[in-house]
C-alpha positions in Angstrom: 40.3 -34.9 54.7 40.2 -35.8 51.0 39.3 -33.5 48.2 35.6 -33.6 46.9 34.6 -37.0 45.7 34.1 -37.4 42.0 31.4 -39.4 40.3 31.8 -42.9 39.1 33.7 -43.1 35.8 30.8 -44.6 33.9 28.5 -41.7 34.5 28.0 -38.3 33.0 28.4 -35.2 35.3 25.0 -34.3 36.7 23.9 -30.7 37.1 25.0 -28.8 40.2 22.5 -26.5 42.0 21.3 -23.4 40.4 21.3 -19.8 41.7 19.3 -16.9 40.5 20.3 -13.5 41.8 21.8 -15.0 44.9 19.0 -17.5 45.7 19.2 -21.2 45.1 16.4 -22.9 43.2 15.3 -26.4 42.3 16.0 -27.8 38.9 12.3 -28.5 38.3 10.0 -25.4 38.6 8.3 -25.3 41.9 5.1 -23.3 42.3 5.6 -20.3 44.5 2.8 -19.8 47.1 1.0 -16.5 47.0 0.5 -14.4 50.1 -3.2 -15.2 50.3 -2.6 -19.0 50.2 0.2 -18.7 52.8 -2.1 -16.7 55.1 -4.8 -19.3 54.7 -2.4 -22.1 55.5 -1.2 -20.2 58.6 -4.8 -19.5 59.7 -5.7 -23.2 59.5 -2.5 -24.3 61.3 -3.3 -21.9 64.2 -7.1 -22.1 64.4 -8.3 -25.3 62.7 -5.8 -28.0 63.9 -7.5 -31.4 64.4 -7.1 -32.7 68.0 -5.1 -35.8 66.9 -2.1 -34.0 65.4 -0.5 -34.5 68.8 -0.5 -37.7 70.9 -2.6 -37.6 74.0 -0.4 -40.3 75.7 3.3 -40.7 76.0 5.3 -41.9 73.1 7.6 -44.9 74.0 11.3 -44.0 74.1 14.1 -46.5 74.7 16.8 -44.6 76.8 20.3 -44.8 75.5 23.6 -44.5 77.4 27.1 -43.8 76.1 28.0 -47.4 77.2 25.2 -48.8 75.0 26.5 -46.9 72.0 30.2 -47.8 72.5 29.2 -51.5 72.8 26.9 -51.5 69.8 28.1 -53.1 66.5 29.0 -51.0 63.5 26.1 -50.1 61.1 23.8 -49.6 64.0 21.3 -46.8 63.5 19.3 -45.0 66.2 16.4 -42.6 65.7 16.6 -39.8 68.3 13.6 -38.0 67.0 12.2 -36.3 63.8 15.1 -36.5 61.3 17.9 -36.8 64.0 19.6 -40.2 63.5 22.8 -41.4 65.2 24.8 -43.9 63.0 27.8 -46.0 64.1 30.2 -46.7 61.3 33.9 -47.6 61.5 33.7 -47.4 65.3 32.8 -43.7 65.0 29.5 -41.9 65.4 27.7 -39.7 62.9 24.6 -37.7 63.5 22.1 -36.2 61.0 20.1 -32.9 61.5 20.5 -32.9 65.3 17.5 -31.2 66.9 17.4 -31.5 70.7 15.4 -28.3 71.4 12.0 -28.4 73.1 10.5 -26.6 70.1 11.2 -26.5 66.4 11.0 -22.7 66.4 13.0 -19.5 66.4 11.9 -19.1 70.0 11.4 -21.6 72.8 8.2 -20.1 74.2 6.1 -20.7 71.1 6.0 -23.1 68.1 5.8 -26.8 67.6 6.7 -28.6 70.8 8.3 -32.0 71.1 6.1 -35.1 71.7 9.0 -36.8 73.6 12.4 -36.2 75.0 15.5 -37.4 73.1 16.7 -40.9 74.1 20.1 -39.5 75.1 21.3 -36.0 75.9 24.1 -34.3 74.0 26.3 -34.4 77.0 26.0 -38.2 77.2 26.7 -38.7 73.5 30.1 -40.1 72.6 32.5 -38.1 70.4 30.9 -37.3 67.0 33.0 -37.7 63.9 30.6 -35.6 61.8 27.3 -33.8 62.0 25.5 -34.1 58.6 23.1 -31.3 57.8 20.4 -31.3 55.1 19.2 -27.7 55.3 18.6 -24.8 57.7 14.9 -25.1 58.7 14.3 -25.0 62.5 13.2 -28.7 62.6 16.6 -29.7 61.1 19.1 -27.1 62.3 19.1 -26.4 66.0 21.3 -23.5 67.1 21.8 -24.6 70.7 22.4 -28.2 69.7 25.1 -27.2 67.2 26.9 -25.1 69.8 26.7 -27.9 72.3 27.9 -30.5 69.8 30.8 -28.3 68.6 33.3 -29.4 71.3 32.8 -33.1 70.7 32.5 -33.0 66.8 35.3 -33.2 64.3 33.4 -32.1 61.2 30.2 -30.4 60.1 29.1 -31.4 56.6 26.6 -29.1 55.0 25.1 -27.9 51.8 26.4 -24.6 50.4 25.7 -21.6 52.6 24.7 -23.6 55.7 28.3 -23.9 56.7 28.6 -20.1 56.6 25.8 -19.9 59.1 27.6 -22.3 61.4 30.8 -20.2 61.2 28.8 -17.1 62.1 27.4 -18.9 65.1 31.0 -19.5 66.3 31.8 -23.0 64.9 35.5 -23.3 64.1 35.7 -22.8 60.3 38.3 -25.6 60.0 35.6 -28.0 61.1 33.1 -26.9 58.5 32.9 -28.5 55.0 30.1 -27.4 52.6 29.2 -28.8 49.3 27.1 -28.3 46.2 25.0 -31.2 44.9 27.0 -34.1 43.6 30.1 -33.0 45.6 31.4 -34.7 48.8 34.3 -36.0 50.7 35.8 -39.0 52.4 36.2 -39.3 56.2 37.6 -42.3 58.0 37.1 -44.4 54.9 33.5 -43.4 54.4 32.3 -41.4 51.4 29.7 -38.7 51.9 28.1 -37.1 48.8 25.6 -34.2 48.9 22.8 -35.1 46.4 19.8 -33.1 45.2 16.5 -32.7 47.0 13.4 -30.6 46.0 12.8 -28.2 48.8 13.6 -24.7 50.0 15.5 -22.9 52.8 15.2 -20.0 55.2 15.2 -19.1 58.9 13.6 -15.7 58.7 11.6 -13.3 56.6 14.4 -12.1 54.3 16.8 -15.1 53.8 14.6 -17.4 51.6 16.6 -19.9 49.6 19.9 -18.1 50.3 21.4 -21.4 51.4 21.2 -24.8 49.6 19.2 -27.9 50.7 20.4 -31.5 50.0 20.0 -35.2 50.6 23.1 -37.3 51.5 24.6 -40.5 50.2 26.9 -42.4 52.7 29.1 -45.3 51.4 31.0 -47.5 53.8 32.7 -50.2 51.7 29.8 -52.4 50.5 27.2 -50.6 52.7 25.2 -47.8 51.2 22.8 -45.5 53.1 20.6 -42.6 51.8 19.4 -39.8 54.0 16.6 -37.8 52.3 16.5 -34.6 54.3 13.3 -32.9 53.2 12.0 -33.2 49.7 9.0 -33.3 47.4 8.9 -36.2 45.0 11.0 -35.6 41.8 13.1 -37.4 39.2 16.3 -36.8 41.2 15.6 -39.9 43.3 15.9 -42.1 40.2 19.1 -40.3 39.2 20.6 -40.8 42.6 19.6 -44.5 42.5 21.3 -44.8 39.1 24.5 -43.1 40.3 24.9 -44.7 43.7 22.3 -47.4 44.3 21.3 -49.9 45.3 21.0 -48.7 48.9 20.9 -51.0 51.9 18.9 -48.5 53.9 17.0 -45.4 52.9 16.2 -42.9 55.7 13.1 -41.3 54.1 11.0 -38.3 54.9 7.5 -39.5 55.7 5.5 -36.8 57.5 4.5 -33.2 57.7 2.9 -33.5 54.2 -0.2 -31.7 53.0 -2.0 -31.2 49.6 -1.3 -27.5 50.1 2.4 -28.0 49.8 2.9 -30.9 47.4 6.2 -29.8 45.9 8.3 -29.7 49.0 7.1 -32.7 51.1 6.1 -36.2 49.9 2.9 -38.0 50.5 3.6 -41.6 51.8 2.9 -43.0 48.3 5.6 -40.8 46.9 8.0 -41.7 49.7 7.6 -45.4 48.8 8.2 -44.6 45.1 11.3 -42.6 45.9 12.6 -45.6 47.9 12.0 -47.8 44.9 13.6 -45.2 42.6 16.7 -45.3 44.8 16.8 -49.1 44.6 16.5 -49.3 48.3 16.5 -52.5 50.3 15.1 -51.4 53.7 12.9 -48.3 54.1 13.2 -46.4 57.4 10.5 -43.6 57.7 11.6 -40.4 59.4 10.4 -36.8 59.8 7.5 -37.9 62.0 6.6 -38.8 65.5 8.3 -35.8 67.2 6.8 -32.4 66.1 3.3 -31.3 65.0 4.1 -29.7 61.7 1.0 -30.4 59.5 -2.7 -31.1 59.6 -2.6 -34.9 59.5 -2.9 -37.1 62.6 0.5 -37.6 64.2 0.3 -41.4 63.6 -1.0 -41.2 60.0 2.4 -41.3 58.3 3.2 -44.6 60.1 -0.1 -46.2 59.2 0.0 -45.2 55.6 3.6 -46.0 54.8 3.4 -49.4 56.6 0.3 -50.4 54.6 1.9 -49.3 51.4 5.1 -51.1 52.0 3.3 -54.3 52.9 1.2 -54.0 49.7 4.3 -53.6 47.6 6.4 -56.2 49.5 8.9 -53.5 50.5 11.0 -54.2 53.6 10.3 -51.5 56.2 11.5 -50.9 59.7 9.7 -48.7 62.3 11.8 -48.9 65.5 10.9 -46.9 68.6 12.9 -43.8 69.4 16.2 -45.0 70.8 15.7 -48.5 69.6 18.7 -49.9 67.6 18.4 -50.9 63.9 21.3 -52.9 62.5 21.8 -52.9 58.8 23.6 -56.3 58.9 20.8 -57.9 60.9 17.7 -55.9 60.0 14.5 -56.1 61.9 11.1 -54.7 61.2 10.5 -53.1 64.6 6.9 -52.9 65.8 3.8 -50.8 65.2 4.4 -49.1 68.5 2.2 -46.1 67.7 -0.9 -48.3 67.8 -0.6 -48.7 71.6 -0.2 -44.9 71.9 -3.4 -44.5 69.8 -5.2 -46.9 72.1 -4.0 -45.0 75.2 -5.0 -41.7 73.5 -8.5 -43.0 73.0 -8.7 -44.0 76.7 -7.5 -40.6 77.8 -10.1 -38.9 75.5 -12.9 -41.0 76.8 -12.0 -40.3 80.5 -11.4 -36.6 79.9 
């Protein structure tokens, strides 16, 4: 494992993350929500959810086997759900924010429940070269999944502090690598750089922002991939695009947005602009279609980002869960959610 990767010679050194009395913070000031507003948001999420925030019919999932993955060409990308993506590069496998739990929650008897099962189980997955984590929220960091993956994973790449959490959970410290923004490493000839995002962290009442959040740049020779993690829209996307773009593929948060929390999640219009800032070629919307985490219809992020991409002539792909996307031979996928919407309407009419 190489030392942290340095920036290109023709660039100035960007700012690392900032800490204030032990808590990380975004470079741009982000409005802190008052207790009254947080209680109102929670009340609405519990008691005023629209009926269409969950699909009434089954979401299509293309099952995967280990044999499928081993036979797949390099630069294949599979969406397993939410922000969990399996990538094949250099004949090795890499997985982002692996969440296989039934619920994105501290407990499995309450909280947002999956719309669909993962296309493949952890047991069936081939060996994983690295798990790539963006932050520690429950819909991105799954305790049980991390423990199950540990035996078949060589490295865990994390933002600062998240690696300490993994070590506390029992992950071998020699496998854990954690980085500040603009730091990274090289594994099997592929460069990984933790880059800024505008978000927050915390898994309980008293650990807010005690660990860092990040996006990730992946560079495999001439192929460049960007993974957004979670983020509000900010000028960091343009800086990342200037430093490491253009990107062949951007894996971009498009979902769980709301006007009540504009600084930490992007509206689809902002997702598209971030993709453009990054100098992206193909846009792959993620962070949708698996959990009910906001007040919008479950299919709305797909509808909005697809319409926006067509309007701006941006290449966009929307594969089903488990369907392969290959960067060398990209395909647009299908508007698969429209069929689910149609089935949902039939179910509602017959209820």
